[in-house]
VEXMI-387495 format. One record per residue (C-alpha): x, y, z; residue number from 1. Coordinates in steps of 0.25 Angstrom, whole numbers, padded with zeros to 4 digits. Each point is the difference from the previous one (the first is absolute). Example, Ala and Ser with C-alpha at 12.3 -4.5 7.8 and 13.67 -1.06 7.14 Angstrom:
2
@east = 0049	north = -0018	up = 0031	pos = 1
@east = 0006	north = 0014	up = -0002	pos = 2
***
This chain:
425
@east = 0140	north = -0072	up = -0003	pos = 1
@east = -0002	north = 0014	up = -0004	pos = 2
@east = -0013	north = 0001	up = 0008	pos = 3
@east = 0008	north = -0002	up = 0013	pos = 4
@east = 0012	north = 0009	up = -0003	pos = 5
@east = -0006	north = 0011	up = -0008	pos = 6
@east = 0000	north = 0014	up = 0007	pos = 7
@east = -0010	north = 0010	up = -0002	pos = 8
@east = 0005	north = 0014	up = 0002	pos = 9
@east = -0007	north = 0009	up = 0009	pos = 10
@east = -0008	north = 0012	up = -0007	pos = 11
@east = 0006	north = 0010	up = 0010	pos = 12
@east = 0015	north = -0001	up = 0001	pos = 13
@east = 0004	north = -0004	up = 0015	pos = 14
@east = 0012	north = 0007	up = 0006	pos = 15
@east = 0007	north = -0005	up = 0012	pos = 16
@east = -0001	north = 0010	up = 0012	pos = 17
@east = 0012	north = 0010	up = 0001	pos = 18
@east = 0002	north = -0004	up = 0014	pos = 19
@east = 0001	north = -0014	up = -0004	pos = 20
@east = 0011	north = 0003	up = -0010	pos = 21
@east = 0008	north = 0009	up = 0009	pos = 22
@east = 0000	north = -0010	up = 0012	pos = 23
@east = 0003	north = -0013	up = -0008	pos = 24
@east = 0010	north = 0006	up = -0010	pos = 25
@east = -0002	north = -0013	up = -0008	pos = 26
@east = 0004	north = -0002	up = -0014	pos = 27
@east = -0011	north = -0001	up = -0011	pos = 28
@east = -0011	north = 0002	up = 0011	pos = 29
@east = -0008	north = 0008	up = -0009	pos = 30
@east = 0000	north = -0011	up = -0011	pos = 31
@east = -0003	north = -0011	up = 0011	pos = 32
@east = -0012	north = 0009	up = 0005	pos = 33
@east = -0006	north = 0002	up = -0014	pos = 34
@east = 0002	north = -0015	up = -0004	pos = 35
@east = -0006	north = -0005	up = 0013	pos = 36
@east = -0013	north = 0009	up = -0001	pos = 37
@east = -0002	north = -0004	up = -0015	pos = 38
@east = -0002	north = -0014	up = 0005	pos = 39
@east = -0014	north = -0005	up = 0005	pos = 40
@east = 0004	north = -0012	up = 0008	pos = 41
@east = -0003	north = 0007	up = 0013	pos = 42
@east = -0011	north = 0009	up = -0005	pos = 43
@east = -0011	north = -0010	up = -0003	pos = 44
@east = -0004	north = 0000	up = 0015	pos = 45
@east = 0003	north = 0011	up = 0010	pos = 46
@east = 0014	north = -0003	up = 0004	pos = 47
@east = 0003	north = -0004	up = 0014	pos = 48
@east = 0014	north = 0006	up = 0000	pos = 49
@east = 0005	north = 0014	up = -0003	pos = 50
@east = 0005	north = 0000	up = -0014	pos = 51
@east = 0009	north = 0012	up = 0001	pos = 52
@east = 0007	north = -0007	up = 0012	pos = 53
@east = 0001	north = -0013	up = -0008	pos = 54
@east = 0008	north = 0007	up = -0012	pos = 55
@east = 0008	north = 0008	up = 0010	pos = 56
@east = 0006	north = -0012	up = 0006	pos = 57
@east = 0001	north = -0007	up = -0014	pos = 58
@east = 0011	north = 0007	up = -0007	pos = 59
@east = 0003	north = -0005	up = -0014	pos = 60
@east = -0015	north = -0005	up = -0001	pos = 61
@east = -0001	north = 0003	up = -0015	pos = 62
@east = 0013	north = -0007	up = -0004	pos = 63
@east = -0003	north = -0012	up = 0009	pos = 64
@east = -0014	north = -0002	up = -0004	pos = 65
@east = 0003	north = 0001	up = -0015	pos = 66
@east = 0011	north = -0011	up = 0001	pos = 67
@east = -0010	north = -0009	up = 0008	pos = 68
@east = -0011	north = 0003	up = -0010	pos = 69
@east = 0010	north = -0004	up = -0012	pos = 70
@east = 0002	north = -0014	up = 0006	pos = 71
@east = -0015	north = -0002	up = 0002	pos = 72
@east = -0004	north = 0005	up = -0013	pos = 73
@east = 0006	north = -0013	up = -0006	pos = 74
@east = -0009	north = -0008	up = 0008	pos = 75
@east = -0014	north = -0004	up = -0004	pos = 76
@east = -0007	north = 0005	up = 0012	pos = 77
@east = -0013	north = 0003	up = -0008	pos = 78
@east = -0002	north = -0016	up = -0001	pos = 79
@east = 0004	north = -0002	up = 0015	pos = 80
@east = -0010	north = -0010	up = 0005	pos = 81
@east = -0005	north = 0001	up = 0014	pos = 82
@east = 0008	north = -0009	up = 0010	pos = 83
@east = 0012	north = -0002	up = -0010	pos = 84
@east = 0009	north = 0007	up = 0010	pos = 85
@east = -0004	north = -0010	up = 0012	pos = 86
@east = 0010	north = -0008	up = 0007	pos = 87
@east = -0001	north = -0015	up = -0004	pos = 88
@east = 0007	north = -0012	up = 0006	pos = 89
@east = 0009	north = 0009	up = 0008	pos = 90
@east = 0004	north = 0009	up = -0012	pos = 91
@east = -0004	north = 0015	up = -0001	pos = 92
@east = 0001	north = 0003	up = -0015	pos = 93
@east = 0004	north = -0006	up = -0013	pos = 94
@east = 0014	north = 0006	up = -0004	pos = 95
@east = -0007	north = 0010	up = -0009	pos = 96
@east = -0008	north = 0007	up = 0011	pos = 97
@east = 0011	north = -0002	up = 0010	pos = 98
@east = 0010	north = 0008	up = -0009	pos = 99
@east = -0009	north = 0011	up = -0002	pos = 100
@east = -0004	north = 0002	up = 0015	pos = 101
@east = 0015	north = 0000	up = 0004	pos = 102
@east = 0002	north = 0011	up = -0011	pos = 103
@east = -0010	north = 0008	up = 0008	pos = 104
@east = -0015	north = 0002	up = -0002	pos = 105
@east = -0004	north = 0014	up = -0005	pos = 106
@east = -0010	north = 0008	up = 0009	pos = 107
@east = -0010	north = 0000	up = -0012	pos = 108
@east = -0001	north = -0015	up = 0001	pos = 109
@east = 0002	north = -0003	up = 0015	pos = 110
@east = -0015	north = 0000	up = 0003	pos = 111
@east = -0003	north = -0010	up = -0011	pos = 112
@east = 0012	north = -0009	up = 0003	pos = 113
@east = -0002	north = 0000	up = 0015	pos = 114
@east = -0015	north = -0004	up = -0001	pos = 115
@east = 0003	north = -0011	up = -0010	pos = 116
@east = 0011	north = -0005	up = 0008	pos = 117
@east = -0009	north = -0002	up = 0012	pos = 118
@east = -0012	north = -0006	up = -0009	pos = 119
@east = -0008	north = 0013	up = 0002	pos = 120
@east = -0002	north = 0005	up = -0014	pos = 121
@east = -0015	north = -0004	up = -0001	pos = 122
@east = -0003	north = -0001	up = 0015	pos = 123
@east = -0010	north = 0011	up = 0005	pos = 124
@east = 0010	north = 0005	up = 0011	pos = 125
@east = -0011	north = 0010	up = 0005	pos = 126
@east = -0010	north = -0011	up = 0003	pos = 127
@east = 0011	north = -0008	up = 0007	pos = 128
@east = 0004	north = 0012	up = 0008	pos = 129
@east = -0014	north = 0004	up = 0004	pos = 130
@east = -0002	north = -0014	up = 0005	pos = 131
@east = 0012	north = 0001	up = 0009	pos = 132
@east = -0005	north = 0014	up = 0005	pos = 133
@east = -0013	north = -0006	up = 0004	pos = 134
@east = 0006	north = -0012	up = 0007	pos = 135
@east = 0010	north = 0009	up = 0008	pos = 136
@east = -0009	north = 0011	up = 0003	pos = 137
@east = -0013	north = -0008	up = 0001	pos = 138
@east = -0008	north = 0008	up = -0010	pos = 139
@east = 0002	north = 0013	up = 0008	pos = 140
@east = 0006	north = 0013	up = -0005	pos = 141
@east = 0015	north = 0000	up = -0002	pos = 142
@east = 0006	north = 0009	up = 0010	pos = 143
@east = 0009	north = 0012	up = -0006	pos = 144
@east = 0010	north = -0001	up = 0011	pos = 145
@east = 0006	north = -0013	up = 0007	pos = 146
@east = 0006	north = -0001	up = 0014	pos = 147
@east = 0012	north = -0010	up = 0001	pos = 148
@east = 0002	north = -0003	up = -0014	pos = 149
@east = 0008	north = -0013	up = -0001	pos = 150
@east = 0014	north = 0002	up = -0005	pos = 151
@east = 0005	north = -0014	up = 0000	pos = 152
@east = 0012	north = 0002	up = 0007	pos = 153
@east = 0005	north = 0014	up = -0005	pos = 154
@east = 0006	north = 0009	up = 0010	pos = 155
@east = -0001	north = 0015	up = 0000	pos = 156
@east = 0010	north = 0011	up = 0002	pos = 157
@east = -0006	north = 0008	up = 0011	pos = 158
@east = 0011	north = 0011	up = -0001	pos = 159
@east = -0006	north = 0005	up = -0013	pos = 160
@east = -0014	north = 0000	up = 0004	pos = 161
@east = -0002	north = 0015	up = 0001	pos = 162
@east = 0001	north = 0001	up = -0015	pos = 163
@east = -0013	north = -0007	up = -0001	pos = 164
@east = -0008	north = 0006	up = 0012	pos = 165
@east = -0011	north = 0005	up = -0010	pos = 166
@east = -0004	north = -0015	up = -0002	pos = 167
@east = -0008	north = -0009	up = 0008	pos = 168
@east = 0007	north = -0011	up = 0008	pos = 169
@east = -0001	north = -0011	up = -0010	pos = 170
@east = 0004	north = 0008	up = -0012	pos = 171
@east = 0012	north = 0006	up = 0008	pos = 172
@east = 0005	north = -0014	up = 0004	pos = 173
@east = 0000	north = -0004	up = -0015	pos = 174
@east = 0007	north = 0012	up = -0005	pos = 175
@east = 0011	north = -0002	up = 0010	pos = 176
@east = 0002	north = -0014	up = -0006	pos = 177
@east = -0001	north = 0003	up = -0014	pos = 178
@east = 0013	north = 0002	up = -0007	pos = 179
@east = -0006	north = 0007	up = -0012	pos = 180
@east = -0012	north = 0008	up = 0003	pos = 181
@east = -0007	north = 0001	up = -0014	pos = 182
@east = -0015	north = -0003	up = 0003	pos = 183
@east = -0010	north = 0011	up = 0000	pos = 184
@east = -0011	north = 0000	up = 0011	pos = 185
@east = -0009	north = -0009	up = -0009	pos = 186
@east = 0012	north = -0010	up = 0000	pos = 187
@east = 0003	north = 0001	up = 0015	pos = 188
@east = -0015	north = -0003	up = 0003	pos = 189
@east = 0001	north = -0012	up = -0009	pos = 190
@east = 0013	north = -0005	up = 0006	pos = 191
@east = -0006	north = 0000	up = 0014	pos = 192
@east = -0013	north = -0007	up = -0004	pos = 193
@east = 0008	north = -0011	up = -0007	pos = 194
@east = 0009	north = -0002	up = 0012	pos = 195
@east = -0012	north = -0001	up = 0009	pos = 196
@east = -0007	north = -0010	up = -0010	pos = 197
@east = 0012	north = -0009	up = -0003	pos = 198
@east = 0002	north = -0001	up = 0015	pos = 199
@east = -0014	north = -0004	up = 0003	pos = 200
@east = -0001	north = -0010	up = -0011	pos = 201
@east = 0014	north = -0007	up = 0002	pos = 202
@east = 0002	north = -0002	up = 0015	pos = 203
@east = 0012	north = -0009	up = -0002	pos = 204
@east = 0007	north = 0012	up = -0007	pos = 205
@east = 0007	north = 0004	up = 0013	pos = 206
@east = 0012	north = 0008	up = -0005	pos = 207
@east = 0004	north = 0005	up = -0013	pos = 208
@east = 0006	north = 0014	up = 0000	pos = 209
@east = 0002	north = 0000	up = -0015	pos = 210
@east = -0016	north = 0000	up = -0002	pos = 211
@east = -0001	north = 0015	up = 0003	pos = 212
@east = 0009	north = 0004	up = -0012	pos = 213
@east = -0005	north = -0011	up = -0009	pos = 214
@east = -0014	north = 0006	up = 0001	pos = 215
@east = 0005	north = 0014	up = -0002	pos = 216
@east = 0007	north = -0004	up = -0013	pos = 217
@east = -0012	north = -0008	up = -0005	pos = 218
@east = -0009	north = 0012	up = 0002	pos = 219
@east = 0009	north = 0008	up = -0010	pos = 220
@east = -0005	north = -0009	up = -0011	pos = 221
@east = -0013	north = -0007	up = 0005	pos = 222
@east = -0013	north = 0004	up = 0006	pos = 223
@east = -0003	north = -0003	up = 0015	pos = 224
@east = -0009	north = -0012	up = -0004	pos = 225
@east = 0011	north = -0005	up = -0010	pos = 226
@east = 0011	north = 0001	up = 0011	pos = 227
@east = -0009	north = -0008	up = 0010	pos = 228
@east = -0002	north = -0011	up = -0010	pos = 229
@east = 0015	north = 0000	up = -0003	pos = 230
@east = 0004	north = -0001	up = 0015	pos = 231
@east = -0010	north = -0011	up = 0003	pos = 232
@east = 0006	north = -0008	up = -0012	pos = 233
@east = 0014	north = 0002	up = 0005	pos = 234
@east = -0004	north = -0004	up = 0014	pos = 235
@east = -0007	north = -0013	up = -0005	pos = 236
@east = 0011	north = -0003	up = -0010	pos = 237
@east = 0011	north = 0002	up = 0011	pos = 238
@east = -0007	north = -0010	up = 0009	pos = 239
@east = -0001	north = -0010	up = -0011	pos = 240
@east = 0014	north = 0002	up = -0004	pos = 241
@east = 0006	north = -0002	up = 0014	pos = 242
@east = -0007	north = -0013	up = 0001	pos = 243
@east = 0004	north = -0005	up = -0014	pos = 244
@east = 0013	north = -0008	up = -0001	pos = 245
@east = 0004	north = 0006	up = -0013	pos = 246
@east = -0004	north = 0015	up = 0001	pos = 247
@east = 0005	north = 0001	up = 0014	pos = 248
@east = 0014	north = -0003	up = -0004	pos = 249
@east = 0000	north = 0009	up = -0011	pos = 250
@east = -0003	north = 0013	up = 0008	pos = 251
@east = -0012	north = 0003	up = -0008	pos = 252
@east = -0009	north = 0005	up = 0011	pos = 253
@east = -0003	north = 0014	up = 0003	pos = 254
@east = -0004	north = 0002	up = 0014	pos = 255
@east = 0005	north = -0005	up = 0014	pos = 256
@east = -0010	north = -0002	up = 0010	pos = 257
@east = 0007	north = 0002	up = 0014	pos = 258
@east = 0013	north = 0006	up = 0005	pos = 259
@east = 0007	north = -0013	up = 0002	pos = 260
@east = -0001	north = -0002	up = -0015	pos = 261
@east = 0006	north = 0014	up = -0002	pos = 262
@east = 0012	north = -0003	up = 0008	pos = 263
@east = 0002	north = -0014	up = -0007	pos = 264
@east = -0001	north = 0007	up = -0013	pos = 265
@east = 0012	north = 0009	up = 0003	pos = 266
@east = 0008	north = -0011	up = 0005	pos = 267
@east = -0003	north = -0008	up = -0012	pos = 268
@east = 0004	north = 0011	up = -0009	pos = 269
@east = 0014	north = 0002	up = 0005	pos = 270
@east = 0003	north = -0014	up = 0002	pos = 271
@east = -0005	north = -0005	up = -0014	pos = 272
@east = 0006	north = 0012	up = -0008	pos = 273
@east = 0013	north = -0001	up = 0007	pos = 274
@east = 0001	north = -0015	up = -0005	pos = 275
@east = -0004	north = 0004	up = -0014	pos = 276
@east = 0009	north = 0012	up = -0001	pos = 277
@east = 0015	north = 0002	up = 0005	pos = 278
@east = -0001	north = 0015	up = -0002	pos = 279
@east = -0012	north = 0001	up = 0008	pos = 280
@east = 0006	north = -0009	up = 0011	pos = 281
@east = 0012	north = 0009	up = 0001	pos = 282
@east = -0010	north = 0013	up = 0001	pos = 283
@east = -0008	north = -0007	up = 0011	pos = 284
@east = 0013	north = -0004	up = 0007	pos = 285
@east = 0005	north = 0015	up = -0001	pos = 286
@east = -0013	north = 0005	up = 0007	pos = 287
@east = 0002	north = -0010	up = 0011	pos = 288
@east = 0014	north = 0005	up = 0002	pos = 289
@east = -0005	north = 0014	up = 0003	pos = 290
@east = -0011	north = -0005	up = 0008	pos = 291
@east = -0011	north = 0005	up = -0010	pos = 292
@east = -0014	north = -0005	up = 0003	pos = 293
@east = -0002	north = -0007	up = -0013	pos = 294
@east = -0014	north = -0005	up = 0004	pos = 295
@east = -0005	north = 0014	up = 0003	pos = 296
@east = 0005	north = 0004	up = -0014	pos = 297
@east = -0008	north = -0011	up = -0006	pos = 298
@east = -0012	north = 0003	up = 0008	pos = 299
@east = 0000	north = 0015	up = -0003	pos = 300
@east = 0002	north = -0003	up = -0015	pos = 301
@east = -0010	north = -0011	up = -0002	pos = 302
@east = -0011	north = 0007	up = 0009	pos = 303
@east = 0001	north = 0013	up = -0008	pos = 304
@east = 0001	north = -0008	up = -0013	pos = 305
@east = 0013	north = 0007	up = -0003	pos = 306
@east = -0006	north = 0014	up = 0001	pos = 307
@east = 0010	north = 0004	up = 0010	pos = 308
@east = 0012	north = -0004	up = -0009	pos = 309
@east = -0004	north = 0000	up = -0015	pos = 310
@east = -0006	north = 0011	up = -0009	pos = 311
@east = -0015	north = 0000	up = -0001	pos = 312
@east = 0001	north = -0005	up = -0015	pos = 313
@east = 0008	north = -0012	up = 0004	pos = 314
@east = -0009	north = -0003	up = 0012	pos = 315
@east = -0012	north = -0001	up = -0010	pos = 316
@east = 0007	north = -0009	up = -0010	pos = 317
@east = 0004	north = -0010	up = 0011	pos = 318
@east = -0014	north = 0001	up = 0007	pos = 319
@east = -0007	north = -0005	up = -0013	pos = 320
@east = 0010	north = -0011	up = -0001	pos = 321
@east = -0002	north = -0004	up = 0014	pos = 322
@east = -0015	north = 0000	up = -0002	pos = 323
@east = 0002	north = -0010	up = -0012	pos = 324
@east = 0012	north = -0009	up = 0006	pos = 325
@east = -0001	north = 0001	up = 0015	pos = 326
@east = 0009	north = 0003	up = 0011	pos = 327
@east = 0012	north = -0005	up = -0007	pos = 328
@east = 0001	north = 0013	up = -0008	pos = 329
@east = 0004	north = 0007	up = 0013	pos = 330
@east = 0010	north = -0010	up = 0003	pos = 331
@east = 0006	north = 0002	up = -0014	pos = 332
@east = 0000	north = 0015	up = 0001	pos = 333
@east = 0006	north = 0001	up = 0014	pos = 334
@east = 0011	north = -0009	up = -0004	pos = 335
@east = 0002	north = 0009	up = -0013	pos = 336
@east = 0000	north = 0013	up = 0008	pos = 337
@east = 0010	north = -0005	up = 0011	pos = 338
@east = 0009	north = -0005	up = -0012	pos = 339
@east = -0001	north = 0014	up = -0006	pos = 340
@east = 0005	north = 0007	up = 0013	pos = 341
@east = 0010	north = -0010	up = 0003	pos = 342
@east = 0012	north = 0010	up = -0001	pos = 343
@east = -0007	north = 0009	up = 0010	pos = 344
@east = -0002	north = -0011	up = 0010	pos = 345
@east = 0015	north = -0004	up = -0001	pos = 346
@east = 0004	north = 0015	up = 0002	pos = 347
@east = -0009	north = 0002	up = 0012	pos = 348
@east = 0006	north = -0001	up = 0013	pos = 349
@east = -0012	north = 0002	up = 0009	pos = 350
@east = -0014	north = -0005	up = 0000	pos = 351
@east = -0006	north = 0013	up = 0005	pos = 352
@east = 0000	north = 0007	up = -0014	pos = 353
@east = 0000	north = -0012	up = -0009	pos = 354
@east = -0015	north = 0002	up = -0003	pos = 355
@east = 0001	north = 0014	up = -0003	pos = 356
@east = 0011	north = -0003	up = -0010	pos = 357
@east = -0007	north = -0010	up = -0007	pos = 358
@east = -0013	north = 0008	up = -0001	pos = 359
@east = 0007	north = 0012	up = -0006	pos = 360
@east = 0007	north = -0008	up = -0011	pos = 361
@east = -0013	north = -0009	up = -0003	pos = 362
@east = -0010	north = 0012	up = 0000	pos = 363
@east = 0008	north = 0007	up = -0010	pos = 364
@east = 0000	north = -0011	up = -0011	pos = 365
@east = -0004	north = 0004	up = -0014	pos = 366
@east = -0009	north = -0008	up = -0008	pos = 367
@east = 0011	north = -0008	up = -0007	pos = 368
@east = 0007	north = -0003	up = 0013	pos = 369
@east = -0014	north = -0005	up = 0006	pos = 370
@east = -0002	north = -0009	up = -0012	pos = 371
@east = 0014	north = -0006	up = 0002	pos = 372
@east = -0003	north = -0003	up = 0014	pos = 373
@east = -0013	north = -0007	up = -0004	pos = 374
@east = 0008	north = -0008	up = -0011	pos = 375
@east = 0010	north = -0004	up = 0010	pos = 376
@east = -0010	north = -0006	up = 0009	pos = 377
@east = -0004	north = -0010	up = -0009	pos = 378
@east = 0014	north = -0006	up = -0002	pos = 379
@east = -0002	north = -0006	up = 0014	pos = 380
@east = -0004	north = -0014	up = 0000	pos = 381
@east = -0011	north = -0002	up = 0011	pos = 382
@east = -0004	north = -0015	up = -0002	pos = 383
@east = -0004	north = -0007	up = 0012	pos = 384
@east = 0010	north = -0002	up = 0011	pos = 385
@east = 0001	north = -0007	up = 0013	pos = 386
@east = -0002	north = 0013	up = 0008	pos = 387
@east = -0012	north = 0003	up = -0008	pos = 388
@east = -0006	north = -0014	up = 0002	pos = 389
@east = 0003	north = 0001	up = 0015	pos = 390
@east = -0007	north = 0014	up = 0000	pos = 391
@east = -0012	north = -0005	up = -0007	pos = 392
@east = -0002	north = -0012	up = 0009	pos = 393
@east = 0000	north = 0010	up = 0011	pos = 394
@east = -0010	north = 0010	up = -0007	pos = 395
@east = -0010	north = -0011	up = -0004	pos = 396
@east = -0002	north = -0004	up = 0014	pos = 397
@east = -0005	north = 0014	up = 0003	pos = 398
@east = -0009	north = 0001	up = -0012	pos = 399
@east = -0007	north = -0013	up = 0000	pos = 400
@east = -0014	north = -0001	up = 0004	pos = 401
@east = -0001	north = 0015	up = 0005	pos = 402
@east = -0014	north = 0004	up = 0002	pos = 403
@east = -0005	north = 0010	up = -0010	pos = 404
@east = -0015	north = 0000	up = 0003	pos = 405
@east = -0006	north = 0013	up = 0004	pos = 406
@east = -0013	north = -0002	up = 0008	pos = 407
@east = -0012	north = 0009	up = -0001	pos = 408
@east = -0008	north = -0001	up = 0013	pos = 409
@east = -0015	north = 0002	up = -0001	pos = 410
@east = 0000	north = 0009	up = 0012	pos = 411
@east = 0009	north = 0012	up = 0004	pos = 412
@east = 0011	north = -0003	up = 0009	pos = 413
@east = -0001	north = 0005	up = 0015	pos = 414
@east = 0015	north = 0000	up = 0001	pos = 415
@east = 0003	north = 0011	up = -0010	pos = 416
@east = -0009	north = 0009	up = -0008	pos = 417
@east = 0002	north = 0006	up = -0014	pos = 418
@east = 0002	north = 0013	up = 0006	pos = 419
@east = 0012	north = -0004	up = 0008	pos = 420
@east = 0007	north = -0006	up = -0012	pos = 421
@east = -0002	north = 0012	up = -0009	pos = 422
@east = -0001	north = 0015	up = 0001	pos = 423
@east = -0011	north = 0004	up = -0011	pos = 424
@east = 0001	north = 0014	up = -0004	pos = 425
***
């Protein structure tokens, strides 16, 4: 295990910039900074995110990572066999691995664990990605800049667009959507290419605004090619799960394919969890009493993968659990978050400021409080229910027999040229 958790100190001592310390005023930021830059999990390849920004939005990094590493040090990951973490017969993991995942996966192990979960440890992801690029771009040079990048249903806030006037139109739209702008220029270009390729190879994937943030978080740990292979696995696995009687009722799939599915998911969540938890049912009723748009809250939290309401450290832990266990993880976490802020909902007399009250309380959670919320989430029983069955019957009717073949014509189209689709700089 030591080969994964050992940290080699930099020869030159790295100091956090003074401006960062003055602005953040964060406890133990210097220790976090030193510990982060002594690790090599992001230094093997050129990172696609900004390391300084990463540590700035992750207060308590050293303490949190050390605690997770302590749990994982007891596991025999050296002898971890390829494919051992694969879902079998509707289950995600055996109890040993499920326990460790739910304790949080340290950043130093995230890449290895994610790749093994999706059976990619020994796959040549670069070759797979190169093949996809050739199919999509028909062996032509890949453009640097794209026009009309697919956003899978994400909406931009045009009121803030002046902040990103220096960007091209596609990059500006994406920056307006992102809740945490952590990618560097290399990462942003990778994100745009991946959105374009996924859209071209999966025409049945009409609507999934979560996808943008999924790619961003994957690019923190994986290369562009590895991210592509994980995405394709998630899409294929979700299709299969939605057509399988066992896995569809266990909410193990990752991605929804159209907007109707998304609305059904929100309805399923509130109805199912209200039946499972009296406390949650009371919270839901209180929100309705003040005419609060609970669907909008579910939409905002799920689309952003909780980046708008929870600290970055909690978001990363929950995200890796989601990669392993599927959409059910966000059902559990949303339930736990609302349970945590139950008193605030009770005392709120108006729907107009409820979101800001919740966000202020949740974004200031320390590591221990974050871990307690995660722990509470798994006390909720989410076995199959009539609501889930009903939703899945609706969902499967949309996903069966969807075409996924991308034709490669022998001649160029006379309707649209490559130049009309792309701006090549």
